[in-house]
Every structure is written in C-alpha cells, then in structure tokens.
N, C-alpha and C positions, 0 to 999 in steps of 0.2 A: 341282622340275622341269619343263621344258618337256616337251610332248608333241606328236606329230605331230597329234593332233585338235585339241589348244589351239590350236596354231599355226594351223590350217587355218580354226578357229573364227573369228577376229579378222579375216580379211580376204579379201575377194571382188574379182577384178580381170576385165579383159579379157586382159592381157597379163604384167606382171609378178606373181609367184607361182601362175601357174595350176595349177603343179606344184610342190609344196612336199615337198621331201625331209629328213628329220630323222635325223640320225646321233649315237649316242650320243659318239661320238669321231670325230675327224679328224685327220690329220696337218695338214693345212690346206683350210679349206672352199674355196679357188680350185683346187686341185690335183684335189680330190673332184670340183668343178663341172667342169673341163675332161676327166675322165676320165667324168663319166657323159653330158655333151653330145656327145661323140665316139661316143658307142654311142646317139644317139636321132636319128629323123629330122628331128625340128623341137624342137630344144632351147631356143627363145625363150622367155624367162621363167621358167624353172627357177629354183628357189631351195634351196638347199642351206643347212641350219642344223645346226651341230654344238653339244653341248653342253660340248665341249671341244675344245680342239687341242693336238696333242704337239708341233707344229711351226708354229706360228703366225707369221707375219711380217708386217711393215709395208715402209714406203717405206725406198728407199734399203738394202736388204739387213737392215733391223734385225728382229731377233726380236719378237712381241706374245705378252706374257704372256698365257695362257690357261687359269685354273684352271675346272674344272667346276662347273655350278649356281648362278652369278652373274652373268654376263654375257652380252652377245650377240657371238656368230660365225658369219657368216653370208655365202654369194655370192649374186649375182644374176648368173644367165648371159643375157646377150642376144647376137643374130644381127643386128647392123644393118646396113641397107642403105648407109649414108653410109661414106665412106671413115676410115680411122684419123685422120687429120688433122681432119677433120670431129668424129669421136669425141672428141676431146681436152676439148671443151666439159663433157663428163660430169664432169670434175676440178672444176669447179665446180657443176655441177647436183646431183651426189650428196651433198655438205656440206647443200647448202640445204636437203635434204629430211630429213636428219639433224637438223642444228639447228631446223628448223622444227618437228620432231615432238616434242623435246626440250621446247622452249617451251611448246608448245599441251597437251603431256599432263602436265608435269611443274613447271610455272612456273618453271624455271631459264634464266638468262639466256645461253643456248648463242651462243658466236660461232664462226666461222669462221677460223683462220689460215691464209693462202695455202700450198698449193693448195687441201687440203682437211682439215686436221687440227681436229678439235672442240675447243671451247676454253669451259670453264665457270669464271667467277670468276679468270681467269687461268691455270688450268692445265689440262693435256690429258686428255679424258676419251674420245676416241675416234680413229680415223683410217680411212683410205681406201686400199685398194690396188687399182688398176685394172691389168689384163694383159689381153693379147690373144695368141691362138694360132690355129693353122688348124684349121679344123672337118673334118667327116667327108669333105667334098669340096673340092676345091682352089680353088672360088671361095668358099666358106663361110668365116667368121671367128666366132671364139667370145670374145666380150667378158665377162670376167668380174671382175665389181665385187664386190671384197672387204671388208667391213666388219666393225669391232670396236670395241665400245663396253662401256667398265667402267660398268656397272649399278650391282649391289650389292655389289662389291668393299669389302673393309674395308683401311685403311692397312696392315697389316701383311703383308698379300697382295702388296705392290708392293715390287720388289727396293728396297733402300737408296739405291742411286745416282740412282734416278727419282722418288723418293717426293716431293721437293720442288716437282717440275715435274709430276705427274700427280695424278687424282682419280678418283673415280667419281660419279654421278648419287646414288646413296645417301649418301655423305659430305658432297654439298654440300647434300642437301635435308634429312638429317637423320632419313630413314626410307625403305624399302624401295621401289622401283618395280616396277611390273609389266612384265617383259621381254616377255610376249606382246602387251599393248596398247601397247608401244612399238614392235614389231618391225612390229604392223600398220601404225601411224600412219607408219613410215619406209617401208614398201612401197606405201603409198598416195599419199606423195609423190613416188617414184621413179616411178610408174605415171604420173601428170600430167606429170611432167618429161620422161620418156622421149616420151610422145604430144607435147608441144611441140617436141621436138626433131625427131621425125619429121615436123612438120608445117612445120619450118624456121623456127619460133618460138624464137630465143636470147635476142633483147634481154630479154623478160622474166625467163629465168633470170641471166641477168649481173646484172639491176638487183636481184634478191633477192637474190644474191650480196653486192654491194655493201650492200645492206640490212645483212646480218648479220656481214660480215667486221670483223676487226679489225687489219686489216694497211696498208690504203690510207691515206695521208696520214702514214704512220708512219715513221721513221727505222729500216732493217733491213739485217741483213747475211743474204746468202745465198751457201750454200756449196755446190757440188757437186763431183764426182770432181777436177774440173781447180784451179779456184780458188774464192777468196772476194773478193765485191765487197760496198760498202756504199753506201747512199744511201736517199732517199726513196720508197716506194714510192707510185707515181703512178697507176696503173689496172690494170686487165686489158684483153686483147683478146677477140675473138670465138674464140680457141682456146683461153683460158684462160692466156695465157701473162702474166706478171707483168712491167709496165715499172717500173723502177728509175732514178731521175735519179740519177747521180752527181755529186759534187763539182764536177767538170769543167764540168756544166752539159749533158753529153750524157744520153742515155736509152739504156738497154742492155734487152733483151728478153730475159727469162727463163724457158725453158721446162720444166725441173725444177730442183730444188734444196731445201735444207732452209733455211728461214726462221728468223732469230732477231729478235725484235723488240727494237731498243735503246732503253734510255732517254735519255727527251728532255732 
C-alpha cells in the first residue's frame, strides 16, 4: 500500500506536488481534486493520489478500471495563467513526463499514441484525462491532470474485452515496479514541463513528444463524436493538434479524437 509519508518522501519540488493528498478511495481523483481546489486559496500544484477509484474515467467518457493496491491513480491540479487554448499543449507535455519516467526507471520502451495514451510493446498501459473548471473566483481556472497507469496489475484483473489491447508495467517487465518511485519520477517530469510552459518554451516539449511518439508517419483512423477520417499522421502543431493527410492530398487538423494505428 502507498502511504502519504512514502509519497511525500520520493519527491520534493517548487510547484507540482508541494501538497500531496492521499486518499484510500475516491470516485475519481479529478473530481476530488476539483472539490479540494475550490476550497483552497492557492491550489496550484496540489496532487491527489488514490489507492483505488470507484468511478474512474478516461477520455471520451470511457470508464477506467481502478482496482486497489496495484496501480497509480492521481491528479495534478494547476491554476495556469495562460489561456485554455495555450493549455492544450499539456496534452503533449504530460505523456512525455510519464513515458520518460517509465523508460528511465523501469527500462521499458514506453511510447505515446496521440494524444496521450501510454503504449508499451504495442499495448496501452496508461492514459491521461485533462479537464478544466472554474475555481474559487471567476478569474481562476482549475486545470486537473488525471493520470492512470497500470503498474502491477495482473492480466486476469483486466476485462476480457480490453485484455488483448491493454497491459501493465509488471506484465511487460516480468517483475513488480515501485509505484512510489514511478510517481516521483512522473511528478518531477511534470514540474520540468510546467516550468517550460510558464517560460513560453513549447518547442522542446513538442520535440520530446515527437521523439517518444508512435503515431507520426503512420496510417491512422481518427474517430470523434461526429465522424471518422483516415490518412497519414503528418505531425502536431503548437496546440497539440494532429495533422492528418487525407487520400485527397488535403490536410485536416484534429483537435480531439480516438486514434487507431492501421496496419501498413
């Protein structure tokens, strides 16, 4: 079991994680973080970690399987001064911090599928859900970065319908992984990325995402609520949007959607 003391001992910082709140259970760490943030005069950098989630959710309204004692479920709460449009670059910066920490600490070839799925050996091991709501004052925006990573989950804990597409770090490494050490590594990477963004340095973050991604240059299908398009993933812009080159030769910019990498 993770403990508040163990979590606090693995990471020291200036912004991210300066207050770490440990919950034995939460419906959703994003929801808990928003509730806590609205009642704090300065919620910047609060991290909410839960041992389990009863109503965990991922992107596009999907549920996120959140059993106790084996994985990481946490939310980083920020109050950025930049606009929501500028904050969209975090969809690239956050998975860079996660993939980099997994590679450095666990030696696994973690990659990023646009926009922010964490892929290990072709299967999904983690995801990110970023949400924004009003804060305590009308001028304050609370940005919740929800992160879920399958760390020490066993195959039989995964629902049968997603088992062929999902994995955990333990399943890929063949041994248990320290959740507290991984959490510290990710928070350190997020601190670095956030400071870069506050200083207006987007280019380095985009270059790191490009280095770690498994999407660009591949033939993809992108589905959103309205339609599905397919083509070649050509690149990302400074807002984190995906450029898809269609068979017609035209390029379409995708702000959000579910990407499937097609076989060549």
